[in-house]
Each structure stands twice: as C-alpha cells, then as structure tokens.
N, C-alpha and C positions, 0 to 999 in steps of 0.2 A: 706352205702353201695349203690352201683350205681344202678339206676333204670334198670332192665333187660326186655327188650321188643324185639320181632323180629315179622315181619309178620306173620310166620308161626305158632308161639306160640300163637299170639293173636287171629288167626282163632280157636283155640281149646278151648280158655276159661280155667276155673278153672278145677281142678282135678274131680270135680263131674259133670261137663258137658257131656252130651252123646256123643259128638265128642271124647274127651278124652278116655272116657271109652270104646267105640267102637274100637278105634285105639290101646288101650291098649289089649284089648281082641284078636283083629286080629293079633297082633304082635306074637302070640304064634301059628298061624295057621289059615287058611280059615274056615269061618263058615257061615251058613245061619242065617237069623234074629232070629228065635226061639233060636237057640244055642248061638247066641251073648247075647240075653237077659238072658238067665239062666247063661252064664259065668259071666257075669257083675254083676248079683244078688249074685252069688256064691263068687267073689272076693271083690267086692266093697260094697255089701248090698244095691245096688240101683235098685230098680225095674223099667225098662224102659217101659213104656206103648207102645201100637203098633204105635200110633201117633208120639211119640217122637222118638222111634226107627227108624222108616222108614222115617221120615222127616229128621233125622241126617244122616241117609245112604244116602239119596238122596243128601243132601248138600255135604257130603264128598266125592261122587262119582262125582258130579259137579266140585269140586275143584281139583279132580285128586289124592285125597289122599287114597281112596279106589277103587278097580275095581272089577266088577262081574267076576266069574270064570264060564268057560262053563260047563254046568251040563244037564244030562238027567232027572234029578230028579225035581220034582215040585218047590221044594224049591230052590231059588236062592243063591248059597254061594257067599262070597266076600273075597278079600284078600286085604292086606294093600300093596300100592305101594311104591317105591323107595321115592317119596316126603312124604307119609303118615309117613313112617319111621323116615325120617329127621325131619319132623314136631314134631313127638311124642317124638325123641330124645332130640329136642330143649326144649320142654314143660317139659321133666323130668328133664332135666338139670337144668331149671329156678325153678323148684318146690324143687330140691334138695337145690339149693343155699339158697331158703327163709327157708326150713326146717332146715339147717345147721345154719342159721343166728338166727333163733327162739330158736334152742338147745342151741346155745352159749348163748345166752342173758338169757334164763332160768338158766343156770349153775352160771352165775354171780348173777342173782338175789339169788339162793339158797346160794352161798358163802356170800353174803353181810348178809345174815341171819344167816349163820351157817359156820363161817370161818373154823371151824373144819373139814369140809367135803372136804377142798381143795385136799387132797391126793386122794379122790376118784374120783376127776374131772381132774386128770393126773397133780396134783401139780400145778393148776392154783390159782394164788394169786390175791387179788385186788390191 
C-alpha cells in the first residue's frame, strides 16, 4: 500500500489527537469549549482536560481550521472552517484507507486459518 500523507492530515495527527476530535465534533455544528469536551467524551470516550482542549483550540484557530463565532454569551463558540473541513475529510479518508487495509488483512488471516469461512467474506479465497 502506498504511503498516504498530506500537509493538512499531518497537522491533525491520529484519530485520538485533540485536533482531530475537536474538528470531528465541530463538523456537526458550532460548540463552545465545555460542549466540545462533552461531545468528544460521548462519541470517542476521550476526556479532554481544559489545558489540552483550549491549547488545541488555540492551535486550530491559528491554523485557520476553526473560527470563533460571535456571541453575547460568556462562552465562546467555535465553528469549523472550509480549511478545517478539508483537513478533516483528508484525515478521515486516510484513516478509512488504513482501516480497510487492516480489515482486508484480517480477513486473509482468518481465511488462512479457516478456509471454510471464505463464503462469509464475499467468496474471497487464498
């Protein structure tokens, strides 16, 4: 498999990185810090502490991947930008390619051990 890298994806890091988690959360709509932390914990099972959360928000904002939304509330909401959406899409595509490769290799391993399961895996044979 060819190595898959891009400048926007390398900025995000792995799927458990705060930047990736924050962009994923903001992809469904604008949120302030506390709502981001709760959403990330709900969908990823990762608790982002305040230092980690706001450090990542600051870096994402500096890179133009998220932007503050005007608000009269004391809490500052953020939204994903077009660049942020592009970076997230790239990261998701790369992760999907890796996951697909892993799944394909696992199927081959299962079939090597249990050739009788070939029909369950779409008729794949060794």
